[in-house]
N, C-alpha and C positions, 0 to 999 in steps of 0.2 A: 538605468537598470533597476535601481531601488524602487522607483515609482512603479515599474512593471511588476515587481515582486509584491508590493503592497496591494496593487489592483488585483492581481491573481489570488492572493491570499484572501482578501475580503470577498471576492467573487465566490470562491469556493466555500466560504462560510455561509453563503446563501444556500448552497446545497445542504450544508449541515442543518440549516433552518428549514429544510424541505421545500426550498424554492428552486426546483430543478431547472426551470427556464433560464436561470441566470447563466448557465454554461454556454448559452448561445452568444453571450457577450465576449467569450474568448476569441482572440484572433485565430483564424483558421488558415495557418500557413506553416510551411516547413521550417522557416527560421524561428517562428514563435514556438513550434514544437521542440526544436533544439534548445531554445532558451529555457523551456519549462523544466529541463533537467537540472536547473539551478535548485529546484526543490530537493533533488537527491542529495546535493552537496550541503544544503541547509540541514537536511535530516542526518547527515553523517555524524555530527557530535552526539546526537541523540542515540544513534545506533551504538556508538562507542560507550555511552552511558549505560545502555542496556546490557552491554557486556559486563560492566561493573556490577550491575544489579543481578544479573543471572548467574555469574560465576560462583558466588557463595552458596547458591541453591544446589549446585552440582557437586559440592563436596571437595575434598582435597585430592581426589584421584583424577584430577583433571588438569590438562595443559592449557593455561590461559592464552598463550599465543595461538594455539590451534583454535580455540573458541573465537578469538578476535578475527582471525583469517576466515573461518567458516561463516561467521555472521556477516562480515563485510561482503564476502563472495555471494552468499545467499541473497542479500539485498541487491547487489549489483546485477546478478543474473536475473532476478525477478524484474527489475526495472528495464532490463534489456530484452528479456525473453517475451514479455507480454505483447509488445507491439508486433513482434513477428508471428505470434499465434493469432492475434486479432486481425491483422491485415487481410488474410484470405477470407475470414468470416465476413468482414465488412464489405469486401468486394462482392461476395455472393449475395449480400443483402442489398447491394446497390447504393451503399452509403459511403463509398470511397472518398467522396468529396468532403466528408465531415470527419475523416480519420484523425487529422491533426488536432482539430478542436477537441475531440474525445480524449486523445492522449494528453493534451495539455491539462484538461480538467482532471484526468485520472492522476497525473503526476502530482498536481497540487493537493488532491485529496489524500494521497499517500502521506504527504507531509503532515496533514492534519491528523491522520490516523496514528502516526508515530507520536505526535504531541499528546494524543489521548491515551495511548497504551503504555507509554513509559511510566507515568505515575502509577498505573495499575501494577506494573512489574515491581516498582519500588515498594508499593504497599504490601505486596505478597512477600517481599523479603523481610518486612518488619513484622511478619506473623499474622497479618490481617487477611486470612485466606478465605473465609466463608463469604463475606461481603464482596471481596475482590473477585471471586469466582463468578458471582452473580453479575457484577459490573462488567466483567470480561464477556459474559454471554450477551449482555445488553449492547456492548460496543460491537461485538461480532454481528449481531442482527442489524444494528444501525449502519455498520460499514457495508453490509450487503444492500440495504435500502439505498444508501448514498451512491454506491456503485451502480445500482439499477437506474437511479435517477440520471446519472451521468450518461449511461448507455442510451437510455430512452430519449433524453433531450439533446445531448450533443450529437448523436448519430441520426436523430430524427427517425427512429425506427419504432415498430410496434412494441407494446408492453411485453408480449410473449418473446420476441427476439431479444429484448433487453434482459429478460430473465435468463435466456440461454447464454448470453455473453457474461452475465454476472456469475452464473454457475461455473462456466468454463474458467473464468478468472479465479474463482474460489478454489476450484480443483487444482489449478496450476500452483497456487500458493500452498495448498495442502501437500501436494506431492513434493514440492521443493523443500518445505519444512521437514517432511518425513525423511527425505534424502539427507538433509543436513544433520538431522538428529541421528540417523543410522550411521553416518560417517563419523560424527563426533564420538559416539559411544561404541564404535566397532572394536576399539582396543582398550576400553576402560574396564578394569576389574573393580567391582563394587562389593 
């Protein structure tokens, strides 16, 4: 199991180095897709750390347990919702046979993105906001490019369709984030 985790992690680092073709090396099977959710559980401590980092930024008018539940639910919903949004799109594109390979690469990329964004959150807590905002924008652009690479190469689809999948994923994450924020701040008096 650990060997599979290391192989997957180092393969996804190829995507980070803009070597999109490496995703074709992921096993394309339902059992491998299921095992790729190990990445979610490896990311869980980092999600919990993000609660520790974000909580002081919200002030004293905030319920910490509500924040923990909301963040964990947000991430769990995101990891479970995206495959259900993507599958009909992939079927329409005639790339159903590569769905598992895409999802495996996507799940491992999310772990890398968590590893990259947590230090940015911690830096913002320490008052380094200007440079952190710029770095946050760079990471956002990179994450879109990396997601595009995975869609393009793992699903073996055209560049234009990969852009559509990347935008759909970004919009899903944006809407989920807005819903979580609205829920968290619905009863907060500042």
